[in-house]
C-alpha positions as CSV (number, residue, x, y, z in Angstrom):
1,M,186.6,98.5,-75.5
2,N,190.3,98.7,-75.9
3,L,191.3,102.4,-76.3
4,H,194.3,101.5,-78.5
5,V,192.2,100.4,-80.9
6,I,190.1,103.5,-80.8
7,E,193.3,106.0,-81.0
8,G,194.1,103.6,-83.7
9,V,190.8,104.2,-85.7
10,V,190.9,108.2,-85.2
11,D,194.8,108.4,-86.3
12,Q,193.5,106.6,-89.4
13,H,190.8,108.8,-90.2
14,A,193.1,112.1,-89.9
15,E,195.3,110.2,-91.9
16,E,192.9,109.0,-94.9
17,A,190.8,113.0,-94.3
18,A,194.2,114.4,-95.7
19,F,195.2,111.4,-98.3
20,L,191.8,111.9,-99.9
21,W,191.8,115.4,-99.8
22,L,195.1,115.3,-101.9
23,L,193.6,112.9,-104.6
24,R,190.7,115.7,-104.2
25,D,193.4,118.3,-105.0
26,E,194.3,116.6,-108.5
27,A,190.7,115.5,-109.3
28,V,189.5,118.7,-109.5
29,V,191.4,119.4,-112.8
30,A,191.7,116.1,-113.7
31,P,189.9,115.0,-117.3
32,H,188.3,112.0,-116.3
33,Y,186.3,113.1,-113.2
34,S,182.7,114.3,-113.1
35,L,181.0,115.9,-110.9
36,L,179.3,113.0,-109.8
37,D,182.7,111.2,-109.3
38,L,184.0,114.5,-107.6
39,T,180.8,114.2,-105.0
40,R,181.8,111.3,-104.4
41,L,185.3,111.8,-103.3
42,D,184.1,114.9,-101.2
43,N,181.7,112.2,-99.4
44,R,184.4,109.8,-98.5
45,V,186.6,113.0,-97.2
46,E,183.5,113.9,-95.2
47,A,183.1,110.3,-93.8
48,H,186.9,110.6,-92.2
49,L,185.8,113.7,-91.1
50,D,182.8,112.8,-89.6
51,G,184.7,110.1,-88.1
52,L,186.9,112.9,-86.3
53,R,184.2,115.4,-85.2
54,I,182.9,112.2,-83.1
55,A,185.7,111.5,-81.4
56,G,185.8,115.1,-80.1
57,D,188.8,116.0,-78.4
58,A,190.7,112.9,-79.6
59,G,190.0,113.8,-83.1
60,W,191.6,117.2,-82.6
61,A,194.1,115.1,-81.2
62,A,195.1,113.2,-84.2
63,C,194.7,116.2,-86.1
64,D,197.0,118.2,-84.1
65,E,199.7,115.6,-84.2
66,Q,199.3,115.5,-88.1
67,L,200.0,119.2,-88.4
68,Q,203.8,118.5,-87.9
69,Y,204.2,117.6,-91.3
70,Q,203.0,121.1,-92.5
71,E,201.1,119.7,-96.1
72,P,198.6,121.1,-97.0
73,G,196.2,118.0,-96.8
74,E,196.9,118.0,-93.1
75,V,196.2,121.7,-92.7
76,F,192.8,121.0,-94.6
77,G,191.5,118.3,-91.8
78,A,192.9,120.3,-89.0
79,A,191.5,123.6,-90.2
80,V,187.9,122.0,-90.7
81,L,187.8,121.1,-87.2
82,A,189.6,124.0,-86.2
83,L,186.9,126.3,-87.6
84,E,184.0,124.1,-86.7
85,S,185.1,124.1,-83.0
86,G,185.6,127.8,-83.1
87,E,188.2,127.5,-80.7
88,A,191.0,130.3,-80.5
89,A,193.5,128.2,-79.7
90,R,193.2,125.3,-82.5
91,I,192.5,127.6,-85.1
92,R,196.1,129.3,-84.0
93,S,197.7,125.9,-84.4
94,V,196.9,125.6,-88.0
95,Y,197.9,129.3,-88.5
96,E,201.1,128.9,-87.2
97,V,201.5,125.9,-89.4
98,V,200.4,127.9,-92.5
99,G,202.3,130.9,-91.6
100,S,205.9,128.9,-91.3
101,A,204.9,126.7,-94.6
102,P,203.3,128.9,-96.9
103,E,202.8,126.3,-99.3
104,S,200.5,124.4,-97.1
105,Q,198.0,127.6,-97.3
106,R,195.8,125.4,-100.3
107,G,194.6,123.3,-97.4
108,L,193.6,126.2,-95.0
109,V,191.9,127.9,-98.5
110,S,189.8,124.7,-99.0
111,A,188.8,124.2,-95.2
112,F,187.1,127.5,-95.5
113,G,185.3,126.2,-98.5
114,W,184.4,123.2,-97.2
115,V,182.5,124.1,-93.9
116,D,179.3,125.9,-93.2
117,R,180.2,129.9,-93.9
118,A,178.6,130.6,-90.3
119,W,181.4,128.8,-88.7
120,W,184.2,131.1,-90.5
121,R,182.6,134.3,-90.8
122,G,184.2,136.1,-87.8
123,E,187.5,134.4,-88.5
124,V,187.2,135.7,-92.5
125,R,186.7,139.4,-91.1
126,D,190.0,139.3,-88.8
127,L,191.9,137.9,-91.8
128,L,190.9,140.4,-93.9
129,V,191.9,143.5,-91.7
130,A,195.6,141.9,-90.9
131,E,198.4,143.9,-90.7
132,A,200.5,141.0,-92.8
133,P,199.4,140.8,-96.5
134,F,199.9,137.2,-96.4
135,W,196.7,137.0,-94.0
136,R,194.8,139.7,-95.9
137,R,195.2,137.4,-99.0
138,L,194.2,134.3,-97.5
139,G,191.1,136.2,-96.3
140,L,190.1,137.4,-99.7
141,A,190.4,133.8,-101.4
142,A,188.4,132.3,-98.0
143,A,185.6,134.6,-98.8
144,A,186.1,133.9,-102.5
145,T,185.5,130.3,-102.0
146,Q,181.8,130.4,-100.9
147,R,180.9,133.7,-103.3
148,V,181.0,136.0,-100.5
149,D,182.1,139.8,-101.3
150,P,184.7,140.8,-99.1
151,G,183.4,144.7,-99.6
152,R,186.0,147.3,-98.7
153,P,188.8,145.1,-98.1
154,L,188.6,144.1,-101.6
155,L,188.7,147.7,-103.0
156,D,191.7,148.4,-100.5
157,A,193.7,145.1,-101.7
158,L,193.6,146.5,-105.4
159,E,195.6,149.3,-104.1
160,A,197.9,147.9,-101.7
161,S,201.4,148.2,-102.3
162,D,202.6,144.3,-101.8
163,P,202.0,142.8,-105.5
164,S,201.1,139.4,-104.2
165,L,197.8,141.3,-102.6
166,R,197.1,143.0,-105.5
167,E,197.2,139.8,-107.5
168,T,194.7,137.7,-105.6
169,A,192.2,140.8,-105.4
170,L,192.0,141.2,-109.1
171,R,191.7,137.3,-109.2
172,V,188.5,137.6,-106.7
173,A,187.2,140.5,-108.0
174,A,186.6,138.6,-111.7
175,R,185.2,135.5,-109.5
176,L,182.7,137.7,-107.8
177,G,181.8,139.2,-111.1
178,R,182.4,142.9,-109.7
179,T,182.5,144.6,-112.9
180,D,181.8,147.8,-111.1
181,L,185.7,147.4,-110.5
182,L,186.6,147.0,-114.2
183,P,188.6,150.2,-114.5
184,A,191.0,149.5,-111.1
185,V,191.4,146.2,-112.5
186,Q,192.2,147.8,-115.9
187,A,194.7,149.9,-113.9
188,Q,196.8,147.2,-113.1
189,L,197.4,146.5,-117.1
190,N,200.5,148.5,-116.4
191,S,202.2,147.0,-113.5
192,D,205.7,146.7,-113.0
193,D,205.1,143.3,-111.7
194,E,204.5,140.5,-114.3
195,A,202.3,138.4,-111.9
196,V,200.0,141.5,-111.6
197,R,200.0,142.9,-115.3
198,F,199.0,138.7,-116.5
199,S,196.1,138.8,-113.3
200,A,195.0,142.2,-114.3
201,A,194.8,140.9,-118.2
202,W,192.8,137.7,-116.7
203,A,190.4,139.4,-114.3
204,A,189.6,142.4,-116.8
205,T,188.6,139.4,-119.9
206,L,186.4,137.9,-117.3
207,L,184.8,141.1,-116.5
208,G,184.0,142.2,-120.0
209,D,187.2,144.0,-121.4
210,R,187.2,143.0,-125.3
211,A,189.8,145.6,-126.1
212,T,192.8,145.4,-124.7
213,A,192.9,142.7,-122.0
214,P,192.4,139.3,-124.0
215,R,195.2,140.1,-126.0
216,A,197.7,141.3,-123.2
217,A,197.0,137.8,-121.4
218,L,197.9,136.0,-124.7
219,A,201.2,137.7,-124.5
220,F,202.2,135.5,-121.8
221,V,201.6,132.3,-123.9
222,D,205.1,131.4,-124.4
223,A,207.9,129.3,-123.0
224,D,208.8,132.0,-121.0
225,H,205.6,132.2,-119.3
226,P,204.7,128.5,-118.2
227,R,202.5,130.1,-115.1
228,F,200.0,131.8,-117.0
229,A,200.0,129.8,-120.6
230,A,197.4,127.8,-119.7
231,S,195.2,130.7,-118.2
232,A,195.6,132.5,-120.4
233,L,194.4,130.6,-123.2
234,R,191.1,129.2,-121.7
235,A,190.1,132.6,-120.8
236,A,191.6,135.3,-123.5
237,L,190.8,133.1,-126.8
238,R,187.1,132.4,-125.5
239,A,186.4,135.9,-125.5
240,L,188.0,137.1,-129.1
241,P,185.9,137.5,-132.0
242,P,186.7,133.9,-133.8
243,N,188.3,135.0,-136.8
244,E,191.1,136.5,-134.4
245,G,191.3,133.5,-132.5
246,Q,191.9,131.5,-135.6
247,S,194.9,133.7,-136.2
248,W,196.5,133.4,-132.4
249,L,196.1,129.7,-133.1
250,G,198.1,130.0,-136.5
251,H,201.0,132.0,-134.5
252,F,201.2,129.4,-132.0
253,A,201.2,126.8,-134.5
254,G,204.0,128.4,-136.1
255,R,206.7,128.1,-133.3
256,P,207.3,124.6,-132.0
257,Q,207.6,126.0,-128.3
258,T,203.8,126.8,-128.6
259,L,202.5,124.1,-130.6
260,R,201.2,122.1,-127.8
261,H,199.3,125.6,-127.0
262,A,197.6,125.7,-130.5
263,V,196.6,122.2,-129.8
264,V,194.6,123.1,-126.9
265,A,193.6,126.4,-128.7
266,G,191.8,124.4,-130.7
267,G,189.5,122.7,-128.6
268,I,189.0,125.8,-127.1
269,L,187.8,127.5,-130.0
270,G,185.5,124.6,-131.1
271,D,185.7,125.8,-134.5
272,P,185.0,121.9,-136.3
273,V,187.2,123.7,-139.2
274,H,190.2,123.0,-137.3
275,I,189.2,119.4,-136.6
276,P,191.6,118.0,-140.1
277,W,194.9,120.1,-138.4
278,L,193.8,118.0,-134.7
279,L,193.5,115.0,-136.8
280,E,197.1,115.5,-138.2
281,Q,198.5,116.0,-134.3
282,M,197.3,113.0,-133.3
283,G,200.1,111.3,-135.2
284,I,202.7,112.7,-133.6
285,A,202.8,110.8,-129.8
286,E,204.1,113.7,-127.7
287,L,200.5,115.4,-129.2
288,A,198.3,112.9,-129.5
289,R,196.7,112.5,-126.5
290,V,195.6,116.4,-125.8
291,A,195.0,116.5,-129.7
292,G,192.4,114.1,-128.6
293,E,191.1,115.9,-125.6
294,A,190.5,118.9,-128.0
295,F,188.5,116.6,-130.6
296,T,186.7,115.5,-128.2
297,M,186.4,119.2,-126.8
298,I,184.8,119.9,-130.2
299,T,182.5,117.2,-130.8
300,G,181.9,115.6,-127.2
301,V,182.8,111.7,-128.2
302,D,184.2,109.7,-126.1
303,L,187.3,107.9,-127.6
304,A,187.3,105.2,-124.8
305,Y,183.8,104.5,-124.9
306,E,183.6,105.0,-128.6
307,D,186.3,102.3,-129.0
308,L,188.8,104.8,-131.1
309,E,191.5,104.4,-128.8
310,G,195.2,103.3,-129.7
311,E,198.2,101.9,-127.6
312,W,200.9,103.6,-126.1
313,P,203.5,103.6,-128.8
314,E,206.3,101.7,-128.6
315,G,209.4,103.6,-127.1
316,F,207.6,106.7,-126.3
317,E,208.2,107.6,-122.7
318,A,206.5,110.5,-121.1
319,G,207.2,111.8,-117.3
320,P,209.9,110.6,-115.1
321,T,211.2,107.3,-116.1
322,E,213.2,104.7,-114.2
323,H,216.7,105.5,-116.5
324,P,219.9,106.7,-113.8
325,E,220.6,109.1,-116.4
326,D,217.2,110.7,-116.8
327,D,217.1,113.9,-114.8
328,T,213.1,114.7,-116.0
329,V,210.8,115.3,-112.7
330,A,207.7,116.9,-114.5
331,L,204.9,114.2,-114.5
332,D,203.1,113.3,-117.8
333,A,200.5,116.2,-118.2
334,D,198.4,113.8,-120.3
335,E,198.7,110.4,-117.8
336,E,194.5,110.2,-117.5
337,L,193.9,110.9,-121.3
338,P,192.9,108.1,-123.9
339,W,195.5,107.5,-126.6
340,P,193.4,108.3,-129.8
341,E,193.9,105.6,-132.5
342,A,194.1,108.3,-135.6
343,A,193.3,106.1,-138.1
344,L,189.8,105.2,-136.4
345,V,189.1,108.9,-135.5
346,V,189.6,109.6,-138.8
347,D,187.2,107.2,-140.0
348,W,184.6,108.3,-137.3
349,W,184.9,112.0,-138.2
350,G,184.0,111.1,-142.2
351,H,181.4,109.2,-141.1
352,H,179.9,112.6,-138.3
353,Q,181.4,115.7,-139.4
354,A,178.3,116.7,-141.9
355,A,176.8,116.9,-138.4
356,F,179.0,120.1,-137.8
357,Q,178.8,123.6,-139.4
358,P,182.0,125.2,-139.7
359,G,182.4,128.7,-138.2
360,Q,180.0,127.3,-135.3
361,R,181.4,126.9,-132.3
362,Y,180.6,123.7,-130.1
363,L,181.0,122.3,-126.6
364,L,181.0,118.6,-126.6
365,G,179.1,118.0,-129.6
366,H,176.5,121.1,-129.7
367,P,176.7,125.2,-130.3
368,M,177.5,126.8,-126.7
369,T,173.7,127.9,-125.8
370,P,172.9,128.6,-122.1
371,E,171.0,125.6,-121.8
372,H,173.9,123.4,-123.5
373,L,176.6,124.8,-120.8
374,R,174.8,123.9,-117.7
375,W,174.4,120.5,-119.1
376,V,177.9,120.1,-119.2
377,L,178.5,121.8,-116.0
378,C,176.1,118.7,-114.8
379,Q,177.4,115.8,-117.0
380,G,180.9,117.1,-118.1
381,M,184.4,116.1,-116.9
382,Q,185.9,118.3,-114.9
383,R,188.1,119.9,-117.8
384,Q,185.2,120.4,-119.8
385,R,183.0,121.6,-116.7
386,E,185.8,124.3,-116.4
387,A,185.3,125.3,-120.1
388,A,181.5,125.6,-119.5
389,A,182.2,127.7,-116.4
390,L,184.3,130.2,-118.3
391,E,181.9,130.1,-121.7
392,R,179.1,131.3,-118.8
393,K,181.2,133.8,-117.1
394,L,182.2,135.5,-120.3
395,L,178.3,136.0,-121.4
396,S,177.2,137.3,-118.1
397,P,180.7,138.6,-117.0
398,G,178.9,140.7,-114.0
399,E,178.0,136.9,-112.3
400,P,180.3,135.0,-110.3
401,L,182.4,132.7,-111.9
402,F,181.1,129.3,-111.5
403,E,183.8,127.4,-109.1
404,T,184.2,123.8,-110.5
405,R,186.8,123.3,-107.6
406,A,184.1,123.5,-105.2
407,R,182.2,120.9,-102.9
408,G,180.2,118.7,-104.9
409,N,177.5,119.1,-102.7
410,M,177.4,122.9,-103.2
411,Q,178.1,122.5,-106.5
412,Q,174.9,120.7,-107.1
413,Q,172.9,123.2,-105.1
414,W,174.4,126.3,-107.1
415,L,173.0,124.0,-110.4
416,G,169.3,123.2,-108.6
417,L,170.2,119.3,-108.8
418,H,168.5,117.4,-106.2
419,T,171.5,116.0,-103.6
420,K,171.6,112.5,-102.8
421,N,174.0,109.9,-100.8
422,V,176.0,108.9,-103.5
């Protein structure tokens, strides 16, 4: 057997595992991926990881060599093998890369969520009591990937002097459903650090605060806070009384810089009373696709499947272009969304609007009952599934937030679905 060929195959496993993880990193928030699609992608990742495992030391060597690129995908593959091996030297190699290239930490956290927790229990314990806040943050995030309560280290992190550590602790407390920590979370609403204030508002909202936190979060929905605006909308609007949510939508719609947020808000609120306005926004090229997504969020209609798609408007450009004078670098946020043909959608709504009751909140065509929310988690696309997860969390603040970014087979187990090779 040709050793060179074997080494080439092993190297390919390492490269493909890293590449497919990057695809997965985008897929978990994409509008066109379902749980089944995500599970299939995860199985492809796992197949390459399996090839690396079978290769033994050669598999680790390939991953170790890939670490020189200091990218999240390469860190993910190496971290999975290192954690499963339990070898301190391998784990240290991964940590050294993450320490020198903090932007690669997503790959390490993802690896903790990928492997069986039995492999990493000791590692997470060590991270949680590390001296440096950076590693304690990673320990908190790692524990949360598999719904493990960090215990005392979480309480200590909520009171830490380091703002980034407090920010992570706030989000982990909310994701785990630690309603007993709500007073400690609310105490951070007046923090001097902007990120901490927002995380406190977001976390307190998910933990049951309906008085102050949602409104504090929505204050971040403006052009000055692009990092927080989307998360604020998704959590806080759902927590408000419907009439107040409509007032916020009107507020956002009245300002050009937040008009897109208003369109998204229409889908979040789920009230068919907003559909005529959403239909109007489909006539604006910059808003058409996100308005179509909001329409689907409410009605459940698949624009592509029902032949309600149109063509890309002539002369319209989104994202980076090939023009040398164009300095746009941001990707097209709506790239994977269908273009609605406004006239066809208007006609569809005319034939179906009698099935929708104004004042009732809908998600994918049905009222948001617990049973329907579970159905969306099983059958919806990723953004729709995230919406269902947040709705379920707001109904039961003491329960963990369903993690729609988790490994597909793990999500299937949480939902009581029969896992199978797909």
